[in-house]
N, C-alpha and C positions, 0 to 999 in steps of 0.2 A: 504493500500499499504505499509506503514512503517513497519508493521508486515512481510510482505513478504521480504523486503530488509533484516531485521534482520535474518529471517530464512535462507535466501541465504547466509548471511555472516558467519553464525554459521556452516552451511554445508561446506562451503569453509575452514573454519578454522579447522574443523574436518578432512577434507581431507589432509590439510596441515600437522596437527598432524600425521596422519597415515603414510604419506609419510617420515617424519622426522624419525618415529619409525622404518620403513623399512630400511631406509638407514643407521640407527645406527645398526640394526641387520646385515646387509651386511657387516659392517666394522668389527663386532666382529666375524663373520663366517670366513672372509679372514683371521684373525689372526690365527684362529684355523686350517684351512686348511694347508696342506703342510706336509713335512716329520717330524716326531716327533724325539725328541731328545733321544738317547739311554742312558739308566740308567742301570748301572751293578748292578747285585744282590750281596749282601753281601756273602763273602767266608765262607766256613765251618770252625767251630771252634772245630773240633774233637781233635785237640791235646791238648785242655784243659780238655779233659775227661780222660786223662791218667796221672799218676805221676811215676816218676822213684825212687825207693827206694832200695838202696844198690845193685844196678845192676840189678834189676828186674823191669819190667813194670807191674804196677798194674792199674786197672780200678777204676775210681772214681764213674761212673754211671752204671747203670744196663743195660744190653743189652736185646733186645727183644727176648722172647722165641720162637716166630714163625719165625721170619726173620733171627735170628742167630747173631753171632759176628759181631761187627762193626756197627750195627744200635742200637742206644741207645733210651730209654724210656726218654721222657721228664717228669718230675716230677712237678705235680700241687698240687692244694689244695685237699689233700686227696686221689689222684690218680695218676697213671702212664700211659702214652699214647705213642703209637708208631704212628708216622705220615706216616709210609710207608704202614703198613697192617691195621691201625685203631685198633689195639689190645689196649684194656683199662683194667687196673687192679686197683681195688679199695682197699684202705686200711681197714683192719678189724676193726670193733668197738668191744671194750669189754664191753659186756652187763652184768650188774650184775643182778642176779636173785632176783625177788621181792619176799619178805617174806610176807606170808599172816598172818594177825593177826585177831584171832577170839575173 
C-alpha cells in the first residue's frame, strides 16, 4: 500500500510539473504574439563610391559588366561579385611554369 501511495504522489508531481511548463510556454508565446516592431534597412552608400577631382567625377569601384553603370561590384577575397545579377569574377593567379630537371 505504501508503494502505491508513492507512485500516486510521483504521478501527481509529474502532472504538476507538466502544467507548470505549459503555463510558462503560454507566457512566452504571449510575449511573441502581436505586431512586430518595424526596423528600417540601412540606406545606400553609393555616394562613397565616387570622388570629385578637379571638377570631374570619377568612380572608385568597378561597375558590373552585365548590369551597367550604377551597379557596383563588391570586392571580396580574390573575387568581385554583383549582388543584383550574381556575376562573379575571380582574380587571375600568376602561375610560374615548372622546369623539368633531368
